[in-house]
N, C-alpha and C positions, 0 to 999 in steps of 0.2 A: 174920550174914547176908551174902550175896555183895553186892559193889558192883554197882549196875546203873544204867542210864540209860533213861528213857522219853521218847518223843515222842508227845504226845497229839494226835490228829486232832480237829478241831472237829465233824465230822459222823459219821465212820465209827465203828462199834462193833467192827470186826474187828481182832484183835491178831495181830502177827507177832513171834515171839520168835527171836532169833538166838543160836546157841550155837557158840562157837569151839572149836578143837582144842587139844591139849596144847602148851604152849609159846607159844601165841598170846595174844590178848586181844580185847576187843570192838573194838579199833581196826582189826582186819582187815576189818571191815565198812564202812570209811569210804567205799567206792565204792558202797555200797548205801543208806545212810541217807537221803540226799537224795531219791532216787527213791521209796523205799518209804513214807516219811512223807507223801508227797503223797496217798496213798490209804488208809493204814492207821495204826493205833496201833502203835508200834514199841517193843520191849523189847530192850535190849542187856545181856548178862550178862558179867561177868568171873568165870570159874571160880576156885575157891579157890587162893590162891597166885599168881594171874595178874593182870596189870593192876593195878587198884586194890583188888582183894580180897586183902589181906594175910593170911597165916596167923594164925589166932587163937591165944591163949595155950594153949587146949586142944590145938590142932594141934602145938604145940611139944613136947608129951609123947606124941604119937600119930603113929607112922610108918605106920599101917595104913589108907591110903586104899583104898576099894573103889568100884566103879561104883555100888553102891546108895547109899553115903554121899554121893557127889558128885551123884547124881541127886536125892537128898533136898534138897541145897542149892538146886537149881533149883526143886523143888516148893515150898520154903519161900518163895521170892520170888513165885512165881505165886499162892500162897495169900495172902501179905501184900498184894499188889496187887489181890486179889479178881478176878482174871481167870478167868472161868468156862471159857473155851475159847480156844485160840490155834492158829494155824499155827506150825510150828516149822521154822526153816531152820538147818542145821548144816553144818559142814565137817570132814572128816577124823575125828578121834576124837570130835568133837562129835556126829557122826551116831550113834555108839554110845550116847552119853548120851541122845539124843533117842529112839532106839528103846527103850532101857531105860525111859525115862519113859512112853512110849506103852504098854508092857506093864503098867506099874504104875498108870497113870492114863489109861486109854484115853478116858474121857469128857471129858478136858481137851484132847485133841488133835484139831484140825479136819483137819489134813493134815500130812505130813512132806515137806520138801524136803531131800534128803540129797546134798550136794556132796562129791565125792571120798570117797564112802562106803566104809567098811571093813566087808566082810561075811565075808572069809576071808583068812587069811595064807598066801600061797603059800610055796614053798620058800625063795625069796630073802628074803622078809619074815621068815621064822622064823630064818634065818641071822643077819640083822641083829639080831634080838632077842637071840639067844644071844651074839653079840659084845658087845652092850650089857651083858648080865648079867656077862660076864667082866671087862669093863674099866670098869664104872661106878664102882667105888670107887677106882680108881687113875689114871684119866684125867679131866682137867677136863671137866665136863659139856658145856661149850659146844663142845669139840672133837667129842664124840660127836654133839651135836645138828647141827653143821655137816656131819658125815659122813652122818648119816641124811638130812638135808635134800637133800644132793647126790644120794644114791642114789634117793630118792623123786622128786626134781625135777631131773633131770640136764641137760636141754637149755638152750640159751642163752635161749630164750623163757620159761623157768621162773625166770630169774634174779631178777626182781622178787619173786616169791613166796618164794624162798629167803632173800633179804635181809630181807624183812619178818618172816619167822618167826624168823630168827636174831636180828634186832634185838629182837624181843619176848622171845625166850628168855633174852637177857642180863639181863633184869629178874628172872629167877628166881635163887634161891640154889642151891648144890649140894645142900643137904639137901632142898629142895622138889622139885628135879628127881628125886632118888632116890625120894621118896615117890610121885611120879607114875609113875616107871618101874616100880615094883613092881606097878602095875596090869596090866602085861603078862602076869603069871601068870594073870589072870582072863580075858584076852581070848579065848583059844581056846574054853573051855567056854561062854562067853557067846555067841560068834558061832555056835557049833554050835546052841545053843538058838534063836537068831534064825532060822537057816536052816531049822530043823525046824518052827517055828511061825509061819506067816504071819499077818499082822494084816489086819484089814478096813479099816483107815484108809487113805485115798488117799495114795499115796506117789509122789513124783517123784524119781528119781535123776538128778543132773546130774553127768556125768563127762566128763573130758577124754579125747580120743582117744589121748593119750600117757600116760595114767595106767596104765601097763602092770602095776603091782603089784596093783591092786585092780579094774580094769575087768572082767576075765573072770568073776569071781564075781558081779558085779552083773548082767551080761548073762544069766547062768544064772538068777539069782533072779527077774528080771523075766519071763522065759519061764514061770516056774512060779507066778506070782502075778498074777491078773487085776486086782487093785487097785493095781498098781504100773506105772509106765512109766519109760522111759529117755530122757533128753535127752543126746545125745552131741555135744560141742563139739570139732570137729577142730582139730588143731594147738594143743592145749592140754593142760596137765599136771594135776597133782593139785589145785591150789588154783584152781578154775575161777572163783570170784567175783573174784579179783584179776587173773587173766590175761585174762579176757574179760568184764569187768563189764557192758558194754552188752547183750551177748547174754544173760548171766545175768539181769540185772535185768528186761529186757523179757519174757522167757519165764517167769520165776518169778512176776512180778507178774500176768501173764495167767493163769497156772495157779491162783494163789491166788484171784484175782478170780472165775474160773469156779467153783471149789469153793465159795466163799462164796455166790455167787449160787444155786447148786444147793441149798445148805443152806437159804437163805431160802425158796426155792420149796417144799422139803420141809416146812419148819415151817409155811408158810402153808397147804399142803394138809392137813396134820394138824389144824391149827386149824379149818379149814373142815369137815373130817370130824367133828370133835368137836361142832361147832355143829349139824350136821345130825342127829347121833345124839341130841343133847339135845332136839331138837324132835320126835323119833319117839315 
């Protein structure tokens, strides 16, 4: 099972689950934990091979990671903790895992907050992936990761995000990096499926105004889905929770609180209607 950390609120029954991206770890949420645990139960996950989730003996003989396999890892923790429903907050590749989990277990997802969301790979992104495929076996993975991080987060105000992700990526071994990199073969078909099938789950996209690789596709998706909305943070890049934590925390906490309150009202109304029907 994945390594995880929970923070239990004394009164709240609302859960918020944080899912990091490839090469990161649950430590990327360090600017969120203090604020979110004031109002919610918090679950932080380390994806397999990341942070404290070391590859298992089984993984040592299996190079074929898939999005479904890694989504099952998340599901296993949710089931183990007996969490009936949670809000999910993700960043970068973590947003793909959350969306995949929502497709597989929609009744477990209260809402999705997708930061630096990846919905489509533009031409530049696809060139990056192809370069990675060419050089992944001959170039030290950390060089590739630094290069990708600079292309995705090129500005001076993105420096903290770049350094954080490179620092976390150093904890991966070359073989583990290659296992995750092979997931890129699945990305395009999966993203096409996501774009073709909208979900009814409330979804908030939180994007940096300078996230030029992924922002255009998100803007288009929001226009075509009435259950989704976009929060655009100007002068900010791909990793919005690190670059603008105060804005991210305040607006996401308000969003989750509103969704949770609406859910309580709906459940209360349904309960009252059932009671009325039982008296008829």
